[in-house]
C-alpha positions in Angstrom: -134.4 -189.5 154.7 -134.3 -188.6 151.0 -137.3 -187.1 149.5 -139.5 -189.4 147.4 -138.8 -189.1 143.7 -141.5 -187.2 141.8 -142.9 -187.2 138.3 -141.5 -184.3 136.4 -143.9 -183.5 133.5 -143.8 -180.7 130.9 -145.4 -179.4 127.8 -144.2 -179.4 124.2 -145.4 -177.0 121.5 -144.4 -177.6 117.9 -144.9 -174.7 115.6 -145.4 -174.7 111.8 -148.1 -174.5 109.2 -146.2 -177.3 107.3 -147.0 -179.7 110.2 -150.7 -178.8 110.4 -151.0 -179.1 106.6 -149.5 -182.5 106.6 -146.5 -181.5 104.4 -144.0 -182.9 106.9 -144.2 -185.5 109.8 -143.9 -184.2 113.3 -140.7 -186.2 113.9 -139.5 -183.6 116.5 -142.3 -184.5 118.9 -141.5 -188.2 118.7 -137.8 -187.7 119.3 -138.2 -185.2 122.1 -140.8 -187.4 123.9 -138.6 -190.5 123.7 -135.4 -188.8 124.8 -137.1 -187.1 127.7 -138.7 -190.4 128.9 -135.3 -192.1 128.8 -133.9 -189.4 131.1 -136.8 -189.5 133.6 -139.1 -186.8 132.2 -142.6 -187.0 130.7 -144.7 -184.8 128.5 -148.3 -184.3 129.7 -149.2 -182.6 126.5 -148.0 -182.1 122.9 -149.6 -179.2 121.0 -149.1 -178.2 117.4 -150.0 -174.7 116.3 -149.5 -172.9 113.0 -147.5 -169.8 112.3 -150.1 -167.5 113.9 -148.8 -165.3 116.7 -152.0 -165.1 118.6 -152.3 -168.9 118.7 -148.7 -169.3 119.9 -149.3 -166.7 122.7 -152.5 -168.5 123.8 -151.0 -172.0 123.9 -147.8 -170.8 125.5 -149.8 -169.2 128.3 -151.8 -172.4 128.7 -148.7 -174.5 129.0 -147.1 -172.2 131.5 -150.0 -173.0 133.8 -149.4 -176.4 135.4 -146.2 -177.6 133.6 -142.8 -178.0 135.3 -141.0 -177.2 132.1 -141.9 -176.1 128.5 -140.2 -176.9 125.2 -141.1 -175.1 122.0 -139.8 -175.9 118.5 -140.0 -173.8 115.3 -140.6 -170.2 114.3 -137.2 -168.8 115.1 -135.9 -168.1 111.6 -135.6 -164.8 109.7 -138.7 -165.0 107.5 -142.1 -163.2 108.1 -143.8 -166.5 109.2 -141.2 -166.9 112.1 -143.2 -165.4 115.0 -142.1 -167.3 118.1 -139.9 -164.6 119.7 -142.7 -162.0 119.2 -145.2 -164.4 120.8 -142.9 -165.1 123.8 -142.5 -161.4 124.3 -146.3 -160.9 124.5 -147.1 -164.1 126.5 -144.4 -163.4 129.1 -144.5 -159.6 128.9 -140.8 -159.5 128.2 -139.5 -156.9 125.7 -137.3 -158.0 122.8 -133.7 -157.0 123.3 -130.8 -157.3 120.8 -128.4 -160.0 121.7 -125.1 -158.4 120.8 -123.0 -161.6 120.8 -125.5 -163.4 118.6 -125.8 -160.4 116.2 -122.0 -160.3 115.9 -121.8 -164.0 115.3 -124.4 -163.7 112.5 -122.5 -160.7 111.0 -119.2 -162.7 111.0 -120.8 -165.7 109.3 -122.3 -163.4 106.6 -119.0 -161.7 106.1 -117.3 -165.1 105.5 -119.7 -165.8 102.8 -119.6 -162.3 101.2 -123.2 -161.5 102.2 -124.7 -158.3 103.5 -126.5 -157.8 106.8 -130.3 -157.5 106.6 -133.2 -156.3 108.7 -134.5 -159.9 108.9 -131.3 -161.1 110.5 -131.4 -158.1 112.9 -134.8 -159.4 114.0 -133.3 -162.8 114.6 -130.9 -161.4 117.1 -133.7 -159.8 119.1 -134.5 -162.2 122.0 -137.0 -161.9 124.9 -135.6 -160.2 128.0 -133.7 -162.7 130.2 -133.1 -165.2 127.4 -129.9 -167.2 127.4 -128.6 -168.2 124.0 -128.2 -171.9 123.4 -125.0 -171.9 121.4 -124.4 -169.8 118.3 -124.8 -172.3 115.6 -128.6 -172.3 115.6 -131.4 -170.1 116.7 -132.2 -171.5 120.1 -132.5 -169.9 123.5 -133.8 -170.6 127.0 -135.3 -168.6 129.8 -136.9 -169.1 133.2 -140.3 -167.6 133.6 -142.0 -167.7 137.1 -139.6 -170.6 138.1 -140.5 -172.6 135.0 -137.6 -173.4 132.6 -138.6 -172.8 129.0 -136.6 -173.9 126.0 -137.1 -172.5 122.5 -135.5 -174.6 119.7 -135.5 -174.3 116.0 -137.6 -176.6 113.9 -134.8 -178.3 111.9 -134.7 -181.9 113.3 -130.9 -182.1 113.4 -130.6 -178.9 115.4 -133.4 -180.0 117.7 -131.6 -183.3 118.4 -128.3 -181.5 119.0 -129.7 -178.8 121.4 -131.9 -181.3 123.2 -129.0 -183.6 124.1 -126.4 -180.9 124.6 -128.3 -178.1 126.4 -131.9 -179.0 127.3 -131.7 -182.4 129.0 -128.6 -181.6 131.0 -130.2 -178.4 132.3 -133.4 -180.3 133.2 -131.4 -183.0 135.0 -129.6 -180.4 137.1 -132.8 -178.6 138.0 -134.8 -181.8 138.8 -132.3 -184.3 140.3 -134.9 -186.1 142.4 -137.2 -187.6 139.8 -138.8 -190.9 138.9 -137.2 -193.4 136.5 -139.1 -194.7 133.5 -138.7 -197.7 131.3 -140.7 -199.0 128.3 -140.5 -202.6 127.0 -142.2 -203.8 123.7 -143.2 -207.4 123.1 -143.8 -208.1 119.4 -146.7 -210.4 118.7 -147.5 -212.4 115.5 -150.6 -214.2 114.6 -153.0 -212.7 117.1 -155.6 -209.9 116.7 -155.9 -207.1 119.2 -159.1 -208.5 120.5 -157.4 -211.9 121.1 -154.5 -210.2 122.9 -157.0 -208.4 125.1 -158.8 -211.6 125.9 -155.5 -213.3 126.9 -154.3 -210.5 129.1 -157.6 -209.9 130.8 -156.5 -211.8 133.9 -153.5 -209.6 134.5 -153.7 -208.1 138.0 -153.0 -204.3 138.3 -149.5 -203.6 139.6 -148.5 -200.2 141.0 -146.2 -198.4 138.6 -147.0 -200.7 135.7 -149.1 -199.8 132.7 -149.8 -202.3 129.9 -151.2 -201.5 126.5 -151.4 -203.0 123.0 -151.7 -201.6 119.5 -151.0 -202.6 115.9 -147.7 -201.6 114.5 -146.4 -202.3 111.0 -148.2 -205.6 110.3 -147.8 -207.0 113.8 -149.2 -206.2 117.2 -147.2 -204.8 120.1 -147.7 -205.1 123.8 -146.1 -202.2 125.6 -145.1 -202.3 129.2 -144.4 -198.9 130.7 -143.1 -198.7 134.3 -142.3 -195.9 136.7 -140.2 -196.4 139.9 -137.7 -194.8 142.2 -134.7 -195.9 140.2 -133.7 -197.9 137.1 -133.1 -201.1 139.1 -136.7 -201.1 140.4 -137.9 -200.4 136.8 -136.0 -203.4 135.5 -137.5 -205.7 138.1 -141.0 -204.5 137.3 -140.4 -204.9 133.6 -139.1 -208.5 134.0 -142.0 -209.5 136.2 -144.6 -208.0 133.8 -142.9 -209.3 130.7 -142.7 -212.9 132.0 -146.4 -212.8 132.9 -147.5 -211.3 129.6 -145.4 -213.8 127.5 -146.9 -216.7 129.6 -150.4 -215.5 128.9 -149.8 -214.7 125.2 -147.8 -217.9 124.5 -144.2 -218.0 123.4 -145.1 -219.2 119.9 -146.7 -215.8 119.2 -143.8 -213.8 120.5 -141.3 -213.0 117.7 -139.1 -210.6 119.6 -138.7 -207.7 122.0 -138.1 -204.0 121.6 -136.1 -203.5 118.4 -136.2 -207.1 117.4 -138.0 -206.6 114.1 -138.8 -209.6 112.0 -136.0 -209.1 109.5 -133.5 -209.1 112.4 -135.0 -212.2 114.0 -135.2 -214.1 110.7 -131.6 -213.2 110.0 -130.5 -214.5 113.4 -132.3 -217.8 112.9 -130.8 -218.2 109.4 -127.3 -217.4 110.7 -127.7 -220.0 113.5 -128.3 -222.7 111.0 -125.8 -221.5 108.4 -128.7 -221.5 105.9 -128.7 -219.3 102.8 -131.8 -217.3 101.7 -133.0 -216.4 98.2 -135.9 -214.1 97.4 -138.2 -214.1 94.4 -140.4 -211.0 94.3 -143.1 -209.9 91.9 -145.6 -207.4 93.2 -143.3 -206.2 96.0 -140.6 -205.2 93.5 -137.7 -205.8 95.8 -139.2 -204.4 99.0 -138.6 -207.6 100.9 -134.9 -207.6 99.8 -134.6 -204.0 101.0 -135.9 -205.0 104.4 -133.6 -208.0 104.7 -130.5 -206.0 103.6 -131.4 -203.2 106.0 -129.9 -205.4 108.8 -126.1 -205.2 109.2 -124.5 -208.5 108.4 -127.3 -209.7 106.0 -124.6 -211.0 103.6 -124.1 -213.8 106.1 -127.3 -215.4 104.9 -128.9 -213.6 102.0 -127.6 -215.0 98.7 -129.6 -213.1 96.2 -132.9 -211.4 95.5 -134.7 -211.5 92.1 -137.5 -209.2 91.0 -139.3 -211.5 88.5 -142.1 -209.1 87.5 -143.1 -210.6 84.1 -144.2 -214.1 83.2 -141.1 -214.3 81.0 -138.9 -213.5 84.0 -140.6 -216.1 86.1 -140.0 -218.7 83.4 -136.4 -217.8 82.4 -135.0 -217.0 85.9 -137.1 -219.3 88.1 -138.1 -222.1 85.9 -141.8 -221.6 86.3 -143.4 -223.5 83.4 -145.6 -221.7 80.8 -148.2 -224.4 81.2 -148.5 -223.6 85.0 -148.7 -219.9 84.3 -151.4 -220.4 81.7 -153.4 -222.8 83.8 -153.4 -220.8 87.1 -152.2 -217.3 86.3 -149.1 -215.6 87.7 -151.1 -214.7 90.8 -151.7 -218.1 92.3 -150.5 -220.5 95.0 -149.2 -222.9 92.4 -147.0 -220.2 90.8 -145.8 -218.9 94.1 -144.7 -222.4 95.1 -142.9 -222.9 91.8 -141.2 -219.5 92.1 -139.8 -220.4 95.6 -138.7 -223.9 94.5 -137.1 -222.6 91.4 -135.3 -219.8 93.2 -133.9 -222.2 95.8 -132.8 -224.7 93.2 -131.1 -222.2 91.0 -129.2 -220.6 93.9 -128.5 -223.7 95.8 -130.0 -222.1 98.8 -131.7 -223.9 101.7 -134.5 -221.3 102.1 -136.5 -219.4 99.6 -139.4 -216.9 99.8 -141.6 -216.0 96.8 -144.3 -213.3 96.5 -146.8 -212.8 93.7 -149.9 -210.7 93.8 -152.0 -207.7 92.6 -150.8 -204.4 94.2 -153.2 -202.3 92.2 -154.8 -199.9 91.7 -155.7 -201.8 88.5 -155.3 -205.4 87.4 -157.9 -207.0 89.8 -160.9 -209.1 88.9 -163.9 -210.6 90.6 -162.0 -213.8 91.2 -158.7 -212.1 92.2 -159.4 -208.6 93.4 -156.7 -206.0 94.1 -154.9 -207.0 97.3 -154.8 -210.7 96.4 -151.3 -212.0 97.2 -149.8 -215.5 97.4 -146.6 -216.1 99.4 -144.6 -219.3 99.4 -141.7 -220.3 101.7 -139.4 -223.3 101.2 -137.1 -224.6 103.9 -135.2 -227.9 104.4 -138.0 -229.0 106.7 -141.0 -228.1 104.6 -143.0 -225.8 102.4 -145.8 -223.4 103.0 -148.1 -221.4 100.6 -150.7 -219.0 101.8 -153.2 -216.7 100.2 -153.7 -213.2 101.6 -156.4 -210.6 100.9 -155.1 -207.2 101.8 -158.3 -205.4 100.7 -158.4 -202.0 98.9 -155.4 -200.3 100.5 -153.0 -198.2 98.5 -150.4 -199.8 96.3 -147.7 -199.0 98.8 -149.8 -200.4 101.7 -150.4 -203.7 99.8 -146.7 -204.0 99.0 -145.7 -203.3 102.6 -148.3 -205.7 104.0 -147.1 -208.4 101.6 -143.4 -208.0 102.6 -144.3 -208.1 106.3 -146.5 -211.2 105.8 -143.6 -212.9 104.0 -141.3 -212.2 106.9 -143.9 -213.5 109.4 -144.3 -216.7 107.5 -140.6 -217.2 107.2 -140.1 -216.5 110.9 -142.8 -219.0 111.9 -141.3 -221.7 109.7 -137.8 -221.1 111.1 -139.0 -220.8 114.7 -141.0 -224.0 114.5 -137.8 -225.9 113.6 -136.6 -225.3 117.1 -133.0 -224.7 118.1 -130.2 -226.0 115.9 -129.0 -229.4 117.1 -125.3 -230.1 116.3 -124.0 -233.7 115.9 
């Protein structure tokens, strides 16, 4: 009888002052965690430390206690703040030994460029005793310490991705063949707050191997279903059962898509099904909605044009918004948003139009219309809708992003309410 698959968990240490100071995002951690999970491995901790040798030594020692494997990124370059090798030498009590092959490779590359050898590069070629070089094109190596495989990767994201897929994961798969399978499924929710989702899912009965959570993500709420089982087939069965139950409790009218079904992709699919053309009229978002729409391959099937009508003159000349309407209600108003959408649809001969006008800030607000006040209008062959939004005192970028997402959600709701296309 085969052994029962086990959970193989490891630790990740990302090194760099630039991460701790907020100068760069820790994209390596996200990529590594997702790629490992897809292959049947989990991280039980992610630690970020600065370029301080003592801190690296301390955290590496902590991770070696209780982890099945360890991955470290960063600190392998030729500069004074690259201290990973020295820290590994201390933490594992392994002297640094010159890797002749790597040193020669570095020399050859320098020679091709007409550059001289340096003491800094000599230091790069010194690796902890027992280290196995992971290719020559980047500063990565692995070693096994007290039966724990450890992988030391550079901090450059492209090099991390290459070495992870080519060296690290294949080695882990060979070392731990009898492991659990994991799958994650995302259900994208529109029009419900977290508390409302929590209330609707409260009756869900616990199921072994299934974990359900929910969190806000980019203007919508996501319900995540994470399952663990003996194999992928069992994972798929668990996902389907949990997904069906969650959707039934949430209500299909609030579910816009699954996994990578972002609103712009779903909206595009609905427009394509109906052979409808879309035109956009943007003011405060400055073309952000158009960028989202055109980010989907094949958007030319349904997007006719996008207009950034920032000034009142542009709204009048390009969209036909009357000066009397602008004078009476102001550019930031439901009346003007509706007129913008109607004018855009008429001028383009398009079935669907979306218009956005608002105050993105930080200035320009008033007591009556504070910063964050936005009006969005949608026009379709089956109806029109205008809504006012108050996005509070977020940054200009946040207000613009929230406005574009709200416009997509409104358009999705109108298109989805039309039901499936019926052909004669």
